[in-house]
C-alpha positions in Angstrom: -16.0 -23.5 -22.4 -16.8 -27.2 -22.2 -14.6 -28.0 -25.2 -11.7 -26.1 -23.7 -12.0 -27.8 -20.3 -12.2 -31.2 -22.0 -9.0 -30.4 -24.0 -7.3 -29.6 -20.7 -8.5 -32.8 -19.3 -7.2 -34.8 -22.2 -3.8 -33.2 -22.0 -3.5 -33.8 -18.3 -4.4 -37.5 -18.8 -1.9 -37.7 -21.6 -4.5 -38.9 -24.0 -3.9 -38.2 -27.7 -7.3 -39.3 -29.1 -10.0 -38.1 -31.4 -12.2 -35.4 -29.8 -14.2 -36.8 -26.9 -13.4 -40.5 -27.5 -11.4 -43.2 -25.9 -9.4 -45.6 -28.1 -11.4 -48.5 -29.4 -10.7 -51.8 -31.1 -12.1 -52.7 -34.5 -15.0 -54.5 -32.8 -15.9 -51.3 -30.9 -14.6 -52.4 -27.5 -12.2 -50.1 -25.6 -8.5 -50.9 -25.8 -6.7 -51.8 -22.6 -9.8 -53.3 -21.0 -9.1 -56.1 -18.5 -5.8 -54.8 -17.4 -5.5 -54.3 -13.7 -3.7 -51.0 -14.3 -6.3 -49.5 -16.6 -9.6 -47.9 -15.6 -12.1 -46.9 -18.3 -14.5 -44.1 -17.4 -17.6 -42.7 -19.2 -18.8 -39.3 -18.1 -20.2 -36.0 -19.2 -17.7 -33.7 -20.8 -16.0 -31.1 -18.5 -17.4 -32.7 -15.4 -14.4 -33.5 -13.3 -11.2 -31.7 -12.2 -8.4 -33.2 -14.3 -6.1 -32.9 -11.4 -8.3 -35.4 -9.4 -7.9 -37.9 -12.3 -4.1 -37.3 -12.3 -3.9 -37.8 -8.5 -5.8 -41.1 -8.7 -3.4 -42.3 -11.4 -0.4 -41.4 -9.3 -1.7 -42.9 -6.0 -2.8 -46.2 -7.6 -0.2 -46.4 -10.4 -2.8 -46.8 -13.0 -3.9 -45.4 -16.4 -7.3 -43.8 -16.8 -9.1 -43.7 -20.2 -11.7 -41.0 -20.2 -14.6 -41.1 -22.7 -17.5 -38.5 -22.7 -21.2 -38.3 -23.7 -23.6 -35.4 -24.3 -26.9 -36.8 -23.0 -28.2 -39.5 -20.7 -30.0 -41.1 -23.6 -26.8 -41.5 -25.7 -25.0 -42.9 -22.7 -27.9 -45.4 -22.2 -28.0 -46.4 -25.8 -24.3 -47.1 -25.9 -24.4 -49.3 -22.8 -27.6 -51.1 -23.9 -25.8 -52.2 -27.0 -23.3 -54.0 -24.8 -20.7 -52.5 -22.4 -17.7 -51.9 -24.6 -15.4 -52.0 -21.6 -16.3 -49.2 -19.2 -15.5 -49.7 -15.5 -17.1 -46.6 -14.1 -20.0 -44.7 -15.6 -21.4 -41.4 -14.4 -25.2 -41.8 -14.8 -28.0 -39.3 -14.5 -30.4 -40.2 -11.7 -33.4 -41.2 -13.8 -31.2 -43.6 -15.9 -30.0 -45.5 -12.8 -33.3 -47.3 -12.2 -33.8 -48.0 -15.9 -30.4 -49.6 -16.1 -30.9 -51.6 -12.9 -34.2 -52.9 -14.2 -32.5 -54.1 -17.4 -29.6 -55.8 -15.6 -27.1 -53.2 -16.9 -25.5 -52.4 -13.6 -23.6 -54.4 -11.0 -24.6 -54.1 -7.3 -22.0 -52.2 -5.2 -20.2 -53.7 -2.3 -20.7 -50.8 0.0 -18.3 -52.3 2.5 -15.5 -51.5 0.0 -16.7 -47.8 -0.2 -16.0 -46.7 3.4 -16.1 -43.1 2.4 -19.9 -43.4 1.9 -20.0 -42.2 5.5 -19.5 -38.7 4.1 -22.7 -38.8 2.0 -25.2 -36.2 3.1 -28.3 -38.0 4.4 -30.6 -36.0 2.2 -29.0 -37.6 -0.8 -28.8 -41.2 0.6 -31.5 -43.7 -0.2 -32.8 -41.8 -3.3 -36.0 -42.8 -5.0 -34.2 -44.1 -8.1 -31.9 -46.4 -6.0 -33.2 -47.2 -2.5 -30.3 -48.1 -0.2 -27.7 -47.0 -2.8 -27.4 -50.5 -3.9 -26.2 -49.6 -7.4 -25.1 -46.0 -7.3 -23.2 -43.4 -5.3 -24.1 -39.7 -5.7 -21.3 -37.7 -7.4 -22.4 -34.1 -7.9 -25.8 -32.4 -8.1 -27.2 -29.5 -10.0 -30.5 -27.6 -10.6 -32.1 -26.9 -14.0 -32.9 -23.2 -14.3 -32.6 -20.1 -16.4 -29.3 -18.5 -17.5 -29.8 -14.9 -18.8 -28.1 -11.7 -19.8 -29.1 -8.8 -17.7 -28.4 -6.3 -20.5 -31.1 -8.1 -22.6 -33.8 -9.1 -20.2 -33.0 -7.2 -16.9 -32.2 -8.7 -13.5 -35.7 -9.7 -12.3 -35.9 -13.2 -13.7 -37.6 -15.7 -11.4 -40.2 -17.7 -13.4 -40.4 -20.3 -16.2 -43.0 -18.0 -17.7 -40.3 -15.5 -18.7 -38.3 -18.1 -20.6 -41.4 -19.6 -22.3 -43.0 -16.2 -23.3 -42.1 -15.2 -26.9 -43.0 -11.6 -26.0 -40.5 -11.4 -23.1 -37.3 -12.5 -24.8 -36.6 -12.7 -28.5 -34.0 -15.4 -28.5 -33.9 -18.4 -26.2 -32.4 -21.9 -26.3 -33.7 -25.0 -24.6 -32.0 -28.2 -23.6 -32.1 -30.9 -26.3 -33.1 -33.3 -23.6 -36.5 -34.8 -23.6 -37.1 -35.5 -20.0 -35.5 -32.4 -18.6 -37.2 -29.9 -21.0 -40.6 -31.7 -20.8 -40.2 -31.9 -17.1 -39.7 -28.1 -16.7 -42.7 -27.4 -18.9 -44.8 -29.9 -16.8 -43.8 -28.2 -13.6 -44.7 -24.8 -15.0 -48.1 -26.1 -16.1 -48.7 -27.5 -12.6 -48.1 -31.1 -13.4 -45.8 -33.8 -12.0 -42.5 -33.9 -14.1 -42.8 -37.7 -13.8 -46.4 -37.9 -14.9 -47.5 -40.9 -16.9 -50.8 -39.2 -17.9 -50.9 -39.0 -21.7 -53.1 -35.9 -21.7 -50.7 -34.0 -19.4 -47.7 -35.0 -21.5 -49.4 -33.9 -24.7 -50.4 -30.6 -23.0 -46.7 -29.9 -22.4 -46.1 -30.7 -26.0 -48.8 -28.3 -27.2 -47.6 -25.6 -24.9 -44.0 -25.8 -26.3 -45.2 -25.8 -29.9 -47.5 -22.8 -29.3 -44.8 -20.8 -27.6 -41.9 -21.5 -29.9 -41.4 -18.5 -32.1 -38.5 -17.3 -30.0 -36.8 -20.7 -29.6 -33.6 -20.4 -31.7 -32.1 -23.8 -30.8 -32.3 -27.0 -28.8 -28.8 -27.7 -27.6 -27.1 -30.6 -25.9 -26.0 -29.0 -22.6 -24.2 -26.1 -24.4 -26.7 -23.3 -23.8 -24.2 -21.5 -21.6 -21.9 -21.0 -24.6 -24.7 -19.5 -26.7 -25.5 -17.2 -23.9 -21.9 -16.2 -23.3 -21.4 -15.5 -27.0 -24.5 -13.3 -27.2 -26.4 -15.7 -29.5 -29.4 -16.0 -27.1 -30.7 -13.8 -24.3 -31.9 -16.6 -22.1 -31.3 -20.3 -21.9 -32.5 -23.4 -20.1 -29.4 -24.8 -18.5 -27.8 -26.5 -15.5 -26.6 -24.2 -12.8 -23.0 -25.3 -12.8 -22.6 -24.6 -16.5 -24.0 -21.1 -16.2 -21.7 -20.4 -13.2 -18.7 -21.5 -15.3 -19.4 -18.8 -18.0 -20.4 -16.2 -15.4 -16.7 -16.2 -14.4 -15.9 -14.9 -17.9 -19.0 -12.6 -18.3 -20.2 -10.5 -15.4 -23.5 -9.7 -17.3 -24.8 -13.2 -17.0 -27.0 -14.5 -14.2 -28.7 -17.8 -13.1 -32.1 -18.2 -11.5 -34.1 -21.1 -10.1 -37.7 -20.6 -11.2 -40.2 -20.0 -8.4 -42.5 -22.7 -9.7 -39.8 -25.3 -8.9 -37.5 -27.3 -11.1 -35.5 -30.5 -11.7 -32.7 -31.5 -9.4 -30.1 -33.5 -11.3 -28.0 -36.0 -9.4 -25.3 -37.7 -11.3 -24.1 -41.0 -9.9 -21.1 -43.3 -10.1 -22.1 -46.8 -11.2 -20.3 -49.9 -12.3 -21.9 -51.4 -15.5 -22.4 -55.1 -16.0 -19.4 -56.6 -17.7 -16.9 -54.0 -16.3 -13.5 -55.5 -16.8 -12.0 -54.0 -13.7 -14.6 -53.7 -10.9 -12.1 -53.8 -8.1 -10.3 -50.7 -9.4 -13.7 -49.1 -10.0 -14.7 -49.5 -6.4 -11.4 -47.9 -5.4 -12.0 -45.0 -7.7 -15.6 -44.4 -6.4 -14.2 -44.4 -2.8 -11.5 -42.0 -3.8 -14.0 -39.6 -5.3 -16.0 -39.7 -2.0 -13.0 -38.4 0.0 -14.1 -35.0 1.3 -11.1 -33.2 -0.1 -11.5 -34.7 -3.6 -15.3 -34.1 -3.7 -14.7 -30.5 -2.7 -11.9 -30.1 -5.3 -14.2 -31.3 -8.0 -17.2 -29.1 -6.9 -14.9 -26.1 -6.7 -13.7 -26.8 -10.3 -17.1 -27.4 -12.0 -19.2 -25.2 -9.6 -21.8 -27.9 -9.0 -23.2 -28.9 -5.6 -21.4 -31.5 -3.5 -23.4 -34.3 -1.8 -20.5 -34.7 0.6 -21.6 -33.5 4.0 -18.0 -33.5 5.4 -16.7 -31.4 2.6 -19.4 -28.8 3.4 -19.1 -29.1 7.2 -15.3 -28.6 7.1 -15.7 -25.7 4.7 -13.7 -27.3 1.9 -16.1 -25.8 -0.6 -15.3 -22.3 -1.9 -17.1 -19.8 0.4 -18.6 -17.9 -2.5 -20.2 -21.2 -3.7 -21.5 -22.2 -0.3 -23.1 -18.7 -0.1 -24.6 -19.0 -3.6 -28.3 -19.9 -3.5 -28.1 -21.0 -7.1 -25.7 -23.8 -6.1 -26.9 -24.5 -2.6 -30.6 -23.4 -2.5 -32.2 -22.5 0.8 -34.6 -25.1 2.3 -37.8 -23.4 1.0 -36.4 -23.6 -2.6 -34.8 -27.1 -2.1 -38.3 -28.3 -1.1 -39.5 -27.5 -4.7 -36.8 -29.5 -6.4 -37.9 -32.8 -8.1 -35.9 -35.8 -9.2 -36.7 -37.3 -12.6 -37.8 -40.9 -12.3 -38.4 -43.8 -14.7 -41.9 -43.4 -16.2 -42.0 -46.9 -17.5 -44.4 -47.5 -20.5 -45.3 -43.8 -20.6 -41.9 -43.2 -22.2 -43.6 -43.9 -25.5 -45.8 -40.8 -24.9 -42.8 -38.7 -24.1 -41.0 -39.9 -27.2 -44.0 -39.1 -29.4 -44.5 -35.7 -27.8 -40.8 -34.8 -28.0 -40.6 -35.8 -31.7 -43.6 -33.6 -32.5 -42.1 -30.7 -30.5 -38.9 -30.9 -32.5 -40.8 -31.0 -35.7 -43.2 -28.3 -34.7 -40.5 -25.9 -33.6 -38.7 -26.5 -36.9 -35.5 -27.8 -35.3 
């Protein structure tokens, strides 16, 4: 599904490029950088309505180059090596603070983003970027369980069901250190942002000891394995599961009762962006209620745009879906991932041992 949607996006943009890549020069920099009529974007795959991109190109008479990544860590690594020419990057919440601390992001001139008035107050001033000095929320999602009711029934409501080898015979987990470890930490009763080595290693041990049914760690493609019948349950983001539910009525999504991770992706301008003026215009464009709703309706993620919701620009079935817009008592159990500082070394060690221990 993601590959198909990305192909559609590339055709709409008129990009004839290798899969998932923008054109680069021999030195690794993006071609066309610095031109006032070119905007280079770095985003997750299948994470925008291609018609919104086309509309911005028409309204501003510009060309957009669209490059994609498959994990927050790979995005960070590419930018840390030196911005190859991106103007706008869509960053996971926990990566924003890390990049700010390392001088990798430009502060935003909020006066040039007047559509910020549409931002829902509950998403303003986030813990990873107080005052939204460097980032503007784009779309949000929950991490939960996608499942096939023919294989595991309809009463799925706990991480215990995903992690129990005796409950489902085939499951996939995200190949994402912080999200997967965070989910396990929540299930074990710990803070998903803990810096306690013993708690982090307890999550490691739990995963290894309960791994006989784990068939794969996948980079945000668990919904495809589920849809193709290769797994019975998967740890995935809500929007990705809802996309394949449109194709397969036997699939469902559940937010575990223990709580879970809320993922907010954000629009940021990396240091060294060749066209920051056009980047600000693009961010403001995305914050228009109609555009924000259009994107949310296309990818089935939650919109942080209060006006889009108040004016009912979001599809009614999405607004009524507790998996996309959870009720207050469920929302209260959602946690952002945050920078864990020097404890990252413990997560890296634990994750490496998990991957080796599970045999992946």
